[in-house]
C-alpha positions in Angstrom: 0.9 -133.3 79.3 0.5 -135.3 82.4 -2.6 -137.5 83.2 -3.6 -135.0 85.9 -3.4 -132.1 83.4 -5.6 -134.0 80.9 -8.0 -134.8 83.6 -8.2 -131.2 84.7 -8.8 -130.0 81.1 -11.6 -132.6 80.7 -13.1 -131.4 84.0 -13.0 -127.8 82.9 -14.5 -128.6 79.5 -17.3 -130.6 81.1 -18.1 -127.6 83.4 -17.9 -124.8 80.8 -19.2 -126.5 77.6 -22.8 -126.5 78.7 -22.5 -122.8 79.6 -21.0 -122.0 76.2 -23.8 -123.8 74.4 -26.5 -122.0 76.4 -24.8 -118.7 75.6 -24.7 -119.7 71.9 -28.4 -120.5 72.0 -29.2 -117.2 73.7 -27.2 -115.2 71.2 -28.9 -116.8 68.2 -32.3 -116.3 69.9 -31.7 -112.6 70.7 -30.3 -111.8 67.2 -33.6 -113.1 65.9 -35.7 -111.1 68.4 -33.8 -107.9 67.6 -34.4 -108.4 63.9 -38.1 -109.3 64.6 -38.9 -106.0 66.3 -37.3 -103.9 63.6 -38.6 -105.9 60.6 -42.2 -105.7 62.0 -41.9 -102.0 62.6 -40.7 -101.3 59.1 -43.2 -103.6 57.6 -46.1 -102.0 59.5 -45.0 -98.6 58.2 -44.9 -99.8 54.6 -48.3 -101.5 55.1 -49.6 -98.1 56.2 -50.7 -99.2 59.7 -51.4 -96.1 61.8 -48.9 -95.4 64.5 -51.7 -95.9 67.1 -52.5 -99.3 65.6 -48.8 -100.2 65.5 -48.4 -99.2 69.1 -51.2 -101.5 70.2 -49.8 -104.4 68.2 -46.4 -103.9 69.8 -47.9 -103.6 73.2 -49.6 -107.1 72.7 -46.1 -108.6 72.7 -45.3 -107.2 76.1 -48.8 -108.2 77.4 -48.0 -111.7 76.3 -44.6 -111.5 77.9 -46.1 -110.6 81.3 -48.8 -113.3 80.9 -46.1 -115.8 80.0 -44.3 -115.3 83.4 -47.4 -117.0 84.9 -48.3 -119.4 82.1 -44.8 -120.8 81.3 -43.6 -122.0 84.8 -46.7 -124.3 85.0 -46.1 -125.6 81.5 -42.5 -126.3 82.2 -43.4 -128.1 85.4 -45.8 -130.3 83.5 -43.8 -131.4 80.5 -40.2 -130.6 81.4 -37.7 -127.9 80.2 -36.6 -129.4 76.9 -40.2 -130.3 75.7 -41.5 -126.9 76.7 -38.6 -125.1 75.0 -39.1 -127.1 71.8 -42.8 -126.3 71.8 -42.4 -122.6 72.4 -39.5 -122.2 70.0 -41.6 -123.9 67.3 -44.6 -121.6 67.9 -42.5 -118.5 68.0 -40.8 -119.5 64.8 -44.2 -120.1 63.2 -45.5 -116.7 64.2 -42.7 -115.0 62.2 -43.8 -116.8 59.1 -47.5 -116.0 59.6 -46.6 -112.3 60.0 -45.2 -112.5 56.5 -48.3 -114.3 55.2 -51.0 -112.2 56.7 -50.6 -108.4 57.0 -53.4 -107.3 59.3 -53.1 -105.4 62.6 -55.7 -107.6 64.4 -53.9 -110.8 63.3 -50.6 -109.3 64.2 -51.8 -108.4 67.7 -52.7 -112.0 68.4 -49.4 -113.2 66.9 -47.4 -110.7 69.0 -49.2 -111.8 72.2 -48.4 -115.5 71.4 -44.8 -114.6 70.6 -44.5 -112.7 73.9 -45.7 -115.8 75.9 -43.4 -118.1 74.0 -40.3 -115.9 74.2 -40.5 -115.4 78.0 -40.8 -119.2 78.2 -37.6 -119.6 76.2 -35.9 -117.1 78.5 -37.0 -119.0 81.6 -35.7 -122.3 80.2 -32.3 -121.0 79.2 -31.8 -118.9 82.3 -32.9 -121.8 84.6 -30.2 -123.9 82.9 -27.6 -121.1 83.4 -28.3 -121.2 87.1 -27.8 -124.9 87.1 -24.4 -125.0 85.3 -22.9 -121.7 86.4 -19.9 -122.2 88.8 -20.8 -120.4 92.1 -17.6 -118.3 92.2 -18.2 -116.9 88.7 -21.9 -116.2 89.0 -21.4 -112.4 89.0 -19.3 -112.4 85.9 -21.7 -114.8 84.1 -24.6 -112.5 85.1 -22.9 -109.5 83.6 -21.8 -111.4 80.5 -25.4 -112.6 79.9 -26.7 -109.0 80.2 -24.1 -107.8 77.7 -24.8 -110.7 75.4 -28.5 -109.8 75.5 -28.0 -106.2 74.4 -25.2 -106.8 71.9 -27.1 -109.6 70.2 -30.2 -107.6 69.9 -28.2 -104.7 68.5 -26.5 -106.9 65.9 -29.9 -108.3 64.8 -30.9 -104.8 63.5 -28.6 -105.0 60.6 -30.1 -108.3 59.3 -33.1 -106.2 58.2 -30.9 -105.2 55.2 -30.7 -108.8 54.0 -33.8 -108.5 51.8 -36.8 -106.4 50.9 -38.7 -105.5 54.1 -42.0 -106.3 52.3 -40.6 -109.6 51.1 -40.2 -112.9 52.9 -36.5 -112.8 53.7 -36.3 -110.7 57.0 -39.1 -112.6 58.7 -37.9 -115.8 57.2 -34.5 -115.1 58.9 -36.3 -114.5 62.2 -38.0 -117.9 61.8 -34.6 -119.6 61.0 -32.8 -118.0 64.0 -35.6 -118.8 66.5 -35.5 -122.4 65.2 -31.7 -122.7 65.4 -31.7 -121.4 69.0 -33.4 -124.7 69.9 -30.4 -126.8 68.8 -27.9 -126.1 71.7 -30.6 -126.5 74.3 -32.2 -129.6 72.8 -28.9 -131.4 72.6 -27.7 -130.5 76.1 -26.8 -133.4 78.4 -27.0 -131.2 81.5 -29.6 -132.4 84.0 -32.8 -130.4 84.0 -33.0 -127.6 86.5 -35.7 -127.2 89.2 -38.9 -125.6 87.9 -39.3 -121.8 88.4 -42.3 -120.3 90.2 -44.2 -117.3 88.9 -43.0 -114.0 90.4 -45.0 -112.1 93.0 -45.4 -108.3 92.3 -45.8 -107.1 95.9 -46.2 -103.5 94.7 -47.0 -102.0 98.1 -43.9 -103.6 99.6 -41.7 -102.4 96.8 -43.0 -98.9 97.0 -42.5 -98.9 100.7 -38.8 -99.9 100.3 -38.1 -97.3 97.6 -40.8 -95.2 95.9 -38.4 -93.7 93.3 -37.0 -97.1 92.4 -40.5 -98.5 91.9 -41.5 -95.5 89.7 -38.2 -95.8 87.9 -38.7 -99.5 87.1 -42.2 -98.9 85.7 -41.1 -95.8 83.7 -38.1 -97.8 82.3 -40.6 -100.3 80.9 -42.7 -97.6 79.4 -39.5 -96.2 77.7 -38.0 -99.4 76.5 -41.2 -100.9 75.4 -42.0 -97.9 73.3 -38.5 -97.8 71.9 -38.4 -101.5 70.9 -42.0 -101.3 69.5 -41.8 -98.0 67.7 -38.2 -97.0 67.3 -38.0 -98.4 63.8 -41.4 -96.9 62.9 -40.2 -93.5 64.1 -37.0 -93.7 62.1 -38.8 -94.8 59.0 -41.5 -92.1 59.1 -39.0 -89.3 59.6 -37.4 -90.4 56.3 -34.4 -92.4 57.4 -33.2 -95.2 55.0 -33.4 -98.8 56.1 -29.6 -98.8 56.8 -30.0 -95.6 58.9 -33.0 -97.0 60.7 -31.0 -100.1 61.7 -28.1 -97.9 62.8 -30.4 -95.7 64.9 -31.9 -98.7 66.8 -28.6 -100.5 67.1 -26.8 -97.4 68.4 -29.4 -96.9 71.2 -29.0 -100.6 72.2 -25.2 -100.5 72.0 -25.2 -97.4 74.1 -27.2 -99.3 76.8 -24.7 -102.2 76.6 -21.6 -100.1 76.9 -22.5 -97.2 79.3 -24.4 -99.1 82.0 -21.2 -100.2 83.7 -19.5 -96.8 84.2 -22.7 -95.1 85.3 -23.6 -98.0 87.6 -20.1 -98.0 89.2 -20.3 -94.3 89.7 -23.5 -94.9 91.7 -21.7 -97.3 93.9 -19.5 -94.4 95.1 -22.2 -91.7 95.3 -25.8 -91.2 96.3 -27.5 -93.7 94.1 -30.8 -91.9 94.1 -29.2 -88.7 92.8 -27.4 -90.7 90.1 -30.8 -92.2 89.0 -32.4 -88.7 88.8 -29.3 -87.3 87.0 -29.6 -90.2 84.4 -33.3 -89.3 83.9 -32.5 -85.6 83.5 -29.6 -86.3 81.1 -31.7 -88.8 79.0 -34.6 -86.3 78.8 -32.2 -83.6 77.5 -30.8 -86.0 75.0 -34.3 -86.9 73.8 -34.9 -83.2 73.2 -31.5 -82.8 71.5 -32.3 -85.8 69.3 -35.5 -84.1 68.3 -33.5 -81.1 66.9 -30.8 -83.4 65.5 -33.2 -85.3 63.3 -33.9 -82.0 61.5 -30.2 -81.4 60.9 -28.5 -84.7 60.1 -29.2 -88.5 60.7 -25.6 -88.9 62.0 -26.3 -86.4 64.8 -29.5 -88.3 65.7 -27.6 -91.6 65.9 -24.9 -90.1 68.1 -27.6 -88.7 70.4 -29.4 -92.1 70.4 -26.2 -93.8 71.5 -25.9 -91.7 74.7 -29.6 -91.6 75.3 -29.5 -95.5 75.3 -26.6 -95.4 77.7 -28.6 -93.4 80.2 -32.1 -94.7 79.8 -31.1 -98.4 79.8 -29.4 -97.7 83.1 -32.6 -96.6 84.8 -33.8 -100.1 85.4 -30.5 -101.3 86.8 -30.2 -98.3 89.1 -33.7 -98.8 90.3 -33.0 -102.5 91.2 -29.8 -101.4 93.0 -31.7 -98.8 95.0 -34.1 -101.5 96.2 -31.3 -104.0 96.9 -29.5 -101.4 99.1 -32.5 -101.5 101.5 -33.1 -105.3 101.7 -31.7 -108.4 103.3 -30.1 -110.8 100.9 -33.0 -113.3 101.3 -35.4 -110.6 100.2 -33.5 -109.5 97.1 -34.7 -112.2 94.6 -38.4 -111.6 95.4 -38.0 -107.9 95.2 -36.1 -107.9 91.9 -38.6 -110.3 90.4 -41.4 -107.9 91.3 -39.5 -105.0 89.8 -39.0 -107.0 86.6 -42.7 -107.7 86.4 -43.5 -104.0 87.0 -41.0 -103.2 84.2 -43.0 -105.5 82.0 -46.3 -103.9 82.8 -44.8 -100.5 81.9 -43.5 -102.1 78.6 -47.0 -103.3 77.9 -48.4 -99.8 78.3 -45.6 -97.8 76.6 -46.1 -98.7 72.9 -49.8 -97.9 73.0 -49.3 -94.6 74.7 -46.4 -93.6 72.4 -48.3 -94.8 69.3 -51.2 -92.5 70.3 -48.9 -89.6 70.8 -47.3 -90.2 67.4 -50.7 -90.5 65.8 -52.1 -87.3 67.3 -49.0 -85.2 66.7 -46.2 -86.5 64.4 -43.7 -89.4 64.3 -41.1 -87.1 65.9 -43.3 -86.9 69.0 -41.9 -90.2 70.1 -38.9 -88.3 71.3 -41.2 -85.9 73.2 -42.9 -88.9 74.8 -39.5 -90.2 76.0 -38.6 -86.7 77.4 -42.0 -86.4 79.1 -41.8 -89.8 80.9 -38.3 -89.1 82.0 -39.3 -85.6 83.2 -42.1 -87.2 85.2 -39.7 -89.5 87.0 -37.4 -86.6 87.7 -40.3 -84.5 89.0 -41.5 -87.3 91.2 -38.0 -87.8 92.7 -37.6 -84.1 93.4 -41.0 -83.9 95.0 -40.4 -86.8 97.3 -37.0 -85.5 98.3 -34.7 -87.3 100.6 -36.6 -89.2 103.3 -33.9 -91.5 104.6 -30.2 -91.7 105.0 -28.2 -93.6 102.4 -27.1 -97.0 103.8 -23.6 -97.2 105.0 -23.0 -100.4 102.9 -24.6 -100.5 99.5 -25.0 -103.5 97.3 -22.8 -103.3 94.2 -24.5 -102.2 90.9 -25.1 -104.9 88.4 -26.2 -104.3 84.8 -29.7 -105.5 84.1 -31.7 -106.6 81.2 -35.4 -107.3 81.0 -35.5 -111.0 80.1 -37.1 -113.3 82.7 -37.1 -113.6 86.4 -35.2 -116.9 86.2 -31.9 -115.2 85.5 -32.2 -113.1 88.7 -30.9 -116.1 90.7 -27.6 -115.5 89.1 -27.4 -112.0 90.6 -24.7 -112.3 93.3 -26.5 -109.6 95.4 -29.1 -112.2 96.2 -26.5 -114.2 98.0 -24.6 -111.5 99.9 -24.8 -110.5 103.5 -27.4 -107.8 104.1 -26.3 -104.2 104.6 -25.8 -102.8 108.1 -29.0 -100.7 107.8 -31.7 -103.3 108.3 -34.7 -101.1 108.3 -36.4 -100.6 104.9 -37.1 -96.9 104.2 -39.4 -94.9 102.1 -37.5 -93.1 99.4 
């Protein structure tokens, strides 16, 4: 090989190695988070927590997540990315161990809040570094790959719950190990520290003015996904599924979201995006009802329904973001998507508590009725509002989305594109 060829290879390695290490750290972190949700749900059920109490405990995580979007940027600015990451990874790893030591809903609620604060801080650090090292011409691909990695890693984490007795130390011990190992690629990076990230601004009135259905869709998506992550394993356990079937149910829903966002999103690029969003809500509501009947017949049918339900319901947030982006200038996209992500987080904080109350009053299977009701409400709102503006002549392309932190949104190539021809925002 020539000297020029060797030099080119070294240059490519120097550019892509930090990106690979960050993806590795992210994957390890998210496998641990996926396991964390399911292990806690199963453990809460075996400890005979009521579904209402479990819902409040799981909501505390998302409350911490939202609070962390304001707390963590100031902390990172004060001590630096690596030190902040090390501190937050250590605290999150510790909370997993304390969950195993003390089984009490009040203690768990405090621990979940602390975990939510720490994990959004970890996301902010990793995603800020991704923005620093990502080559400009590949930002769209990296953004899509990161979202896919987020969902696939969380799905794979479900099966680690089978590694040991749920009431024993092993599952939560594995969570602690994974959260600690995620620190290694970041702590050893030689990449310069990125610029600090500011806390997002919600701007609810502005978002609603741009697209009412997208604003409602983002909030409802949080209510659905928060309830699913918080109580999906509890639901599966309490309707009599084995631990293996519970892991398969949760993983199938997440994998459906990972695989089916792309075709549905690209379909919306060629058709009225608002109608596609409403159709996704209608289809997901019907699948939730179908899953309610399937759980009485066979677990395999429930898991199949869950896969397609996940494909539709995980698309709601991405379609909502795309709807808003269709109406905005490129320099407004980042602020708007940050606001939608925060709104999604507020919905996620509310969802587990409401769903837990529904399951407590009725039955565990009522979680599926909760899903159907939230989706039906979004559909009813969209039909009531009707069409109030023409679809823009040039739409921004759909990008799959995941609810990590607002730092990753700078990778979204739509924030750097020319604005659509239609410059006036419209109520929709």
